Each structure stands twice: as structure tokens, then as C-alpha cells.
N, C-alpha and C positions, 0 to 999 in steps of 0.2 A: 549471497549466504548459503552455505551446505545445510540441505534440511534438517541433516543431522543435527546440526548444532543449534542453528535458527529458534527448535521448538525450545528452547531454556530461554530464549529474551522474549518470547509472546507471552510466555504462559499465566504471567503475573497481567498482563494485560486483559487477556482471554479471561481470567479469573473476575477480572473488575464487571467487564462486559456483561460476563452473563448469571452476575447479582443481579442482574436487573432484567434481561430481555434471554430469550434463547439464541445463543450463537452457533450458525454450521460453518466449523473451517476445512476446507476441503483443498486437497493435494490435484492442480491441475494436470494435464495430459501429461505424464512424465517425470511429473514431480513424485515423490515421499513414496506413498503408497499407490499410487495411479500408474499402470502400467503405461506402454506405446512408447513413441517418442515426441521428444517434447520440440512443437513448434518454432520457427524463429517470426513469426510475425505479430504482432499483438493483436491485427482480428484474428486469426485462427485462436488464438488464446483464450478470447471474448466469444466466439462462437463456441469452443469447447467449454465455456462455462456457461454458458444457457442453454448446453446440452445436457450438464446438470441441474441444472434450475428446471428444465422439462420433468429430465425423471424421477426429480424429488416431488414433483407435481406443486411446486408451492403458486401461490398467489405471488400479491407485490412483497418484492424482499427490501428491507433497508443493505444496502452494501458499502463496506467498508474494505479500499482498495488504498493497499501500501508498494509506495516505488509503483515496481511494475505492475503491483497489482492496480494501483491507482490510476494505469494508464486503460487496463484492461475493466474498469468499471466503467469509465466516460464510452468505452466503447460498444458495452453491453446497454450503459444507458438511449445510448445512439440506435444501435438495432434494435432492441428489443425495448422501447420507451415503457412498454404495458406492464411489464414486468418488473419494474423499479417502482418505492415508494420513498426513498430519499437515498443521497450519494454522501460518504462521507472520502474523501481524498488525502492521504498523508502523507507528504514529498511525495508531492503530484506537477506535471507540467503538460501545458497543451502538446499535440501534434504538432509539427511545424515549424516549431518554436525556434528562433535563433540562439543557437551557444546550447543546443542540450545534444548533438551530436557528439554520445560518446562523450567518455569522464574524461578529467584532467589525465596526465602521464601518472601524476604521484598517486592517485586515487586507484587506476589501473595496478600500480607497484604493490600496493598495501592490500587490496582484496582480489585484483584477476588473476591470482594465481590456484594451480589444481590443490594444492594444499593450503590448509586453515595456517592463516597469520594471526595468534591473536592480538600482538603490537598493531598491526597494518589495521584490522578490525576496531579497534579504539581509538585510533585518528579520524579515523571516515565515521565511524555512529556515534562518537562523545566529542564534546567540543575540548578545549585544551583546559579549563579551568579545572581548579584539583574537585570540587563536586562532582561536576559531570565526569571525570575519569574514574574517581572514587564509584560513581554509580555503574559506569563502565566494568571496572573491576571486580565488582559484586555480581555481574552478569555471568563475567569469565569464571568465575569461581562456580554458582549455578549450572555452569557448560562441562566445567572439567570433573565434579564432582558428581553428574548425574551418570547413571551405568546402564540404565535399561530406558523403555520406553519412547525410546529416540523413533523417527523415521525412517527411513529407508536412506540410504547417501546418496544426496546428488550427483548425477555423473556429471565430469565436464564436458559429453557432449551436452545436457541441460545447459549449463551453467554459458557454454558458449552461445546455445540458440537464445537465450533468454539477452545476452548482449547484443547480437546481431537485432533481435528486435529491439531494446532500448534505442542502436546507432539511426535503424530507418524510422522509430518514431522519430528521431529528434532531427533528422534530415531536412534541413529549412525549406520550406514552402508556406510564407504569410497565409496565401488564402486557404490554406485547411483552419486555420486559426477560425475562419467563421463559420465554422460547422459547431462549433461551443454553444450557439448564439439557440440551437435550434435543441438544447437541453432544457426544459421546462420543471426541473424535480425542485426541492429543494436540497442543497449542495453545503457541505461543510467543507473549507480546506481548511488543513494544518500542516506545519511544517516546524521544525526548529532552525532557530536563525542561523548557527552557522554549519547547514546543510552543504558539503562541499560534493559533492554526486547529482544531486536535485536542487539550484539553488532558490534560498527564497522568496526571490524575485517573480518567481513563476508562479509563485501560490499568490502572488496579487496580480501576476496577468491574468491566469485564470479565475480570478474570482472577477476581474474587470470584461471576462468574456462570455461568463454564464450570469445569466438573469437571476436576479437575486443571493447570490453565492455569497456567504460568511466567510471570513478568514479569520484565521490565524495563527501568528508566529511564537513560540513556546523558547524563552530566553535560555542561556546555558546551556543549548544542548546543540544536536547535528543528526543527522540521517536519521539514529536511533532515537527520536525527543519522544515519540507514542512508548518507547521502552521505558527510557529512562525518566519521564513523567507520564507513568500509566494511570498511577488514579488519577490525575488531574484533568488529563486526557479521557479517559472514559470517562467524568463525570460531565466533560463539556458534550462529549456525544451524546451522552446520555439527555442533556437536556434539550438539545438536539434535536432528540428523535421525539422526545415527550410534547414536544409542540406539534410533530405529527401525529399523535396519541389522539390529544384535546380536537384536533381540524377532524381527525376521523370519524370521533364520538358525536361529536356533535352532528358531522354531515350522515353518520351513519354507513361508512363504506370499507368493508373487509381490507383484513391486510394481514399478513405475516408479520 
């Protein structure tokens, strides 16, 4: 989604998460306020995110990645495991999973165009039910009534590069699924039950591949489940992280 409008969806979730913890949201290369050319591979996006962590001189961090951000989060955990405490993967799928090579044609028609199509985003990010569509309408209302404080608009080059990265990530390769057994962090996996971009069965596949991972599917929601159910999702994330807080306190380990 165009970053100019995406922040209106996520602000309620960020507020909920930040009521308990320090939250650092950043724009990766070529997105929002960050200059440069957006890379077209998840691996390079992860390398750029690791550079950000290094520049900020963070210790171990809790990472929440949504959609393509969940792919990046997996790569960070595999590439720099010592920098990660916990992972929350929202609308996620493993690299090489069959059925992830691109989106369905109707999804492309809805959200894969240079200009924002509000009706298309409602179809993809929210379920068909009246309650979910109402939540989507409220989000769109915030989007079109906000007049300041936006990020820089996401360029078409960035969106194409991101989609290229998604397609490459989803090129079927069963052998790549085994990489996830190396993730030894605590992992919480979540999705909406009607997500048409990253189908919920990929959440269960991930949970089976990552040792000890927990999974929750949110009813009456789609790709934007974490915006629609922001209070519930934030509470679930907080509960998930609190268990690590207790472990760290018991073991005396420092964390960010």
C-alpha cells in the first residue's frame, strides 16, 4: 500500500503497542522518508534492516513484521539471530512455499495499480462481512480526512520492487522450507481467516516448520486483520512478549 495512506491504517495498532513498550517503526530503503532505491529481494531488505539495527546500537530486539515485513523478519532471524529476542509474524509465509508465487489476478486488479483504489483495498484488507467492511470504511475515512503528517508517497518503482521480492520469495522450492528449523527464537504467527494475499494455511505451515511457534487466526478479517482487530492483536502480542520478560528477569539477561 502507498505509504502516504498506510500510516492511517497502522496508527491505532502502534498506539496500542506503545502503551506497554517502546516501539520503533522505521522506513526501509526507498520507502517513506528513507532515501535510496528499494531493493527487489527480501534478502537485501533484511540486510538493510540489520544495518538500521546496527546504526541504532540496539541489543536484542522484538521484531514484528507484517506481510512482506514478515518475510524480512524471518531473514533477519536467520541472518543475525543474536540480534533477535522474539518474532511476531503477521500475514506470513515461508520462503519457497508452493502457492505463494504472486497474487491472484483479482488481488492484482484490486491493489496492484499505480493509483489508490479504495474499493480494491476494502476487498483485500477486510472480509466480506458487514462488520469487517465497516471497520474498513472507518479506516478509509481516517485516510481521506487526514491532511498532514504523511510519509512521502511510495513510488511505483518501490511497489514494483516489493512485488518482485514477493514473487521471488514465493518461487516454489521445497528444500528452502527446512531453513526455518534453524529459528530458535520464540515466534508468534497471526493472520486473518479470509486473507486473500497470504492465505491462512501458510500460518499453519510456518508454525509446523518453526520449533515451538504459536499461531492464531483472527475471525471475520482478511489481510488487514491486525488493523481491524488492533486492540486484541496488540494484547496478544503483549502477552506473548511478557513471557520473555519474565524469562529475562529470571535469567538476568539484558534485552531491548
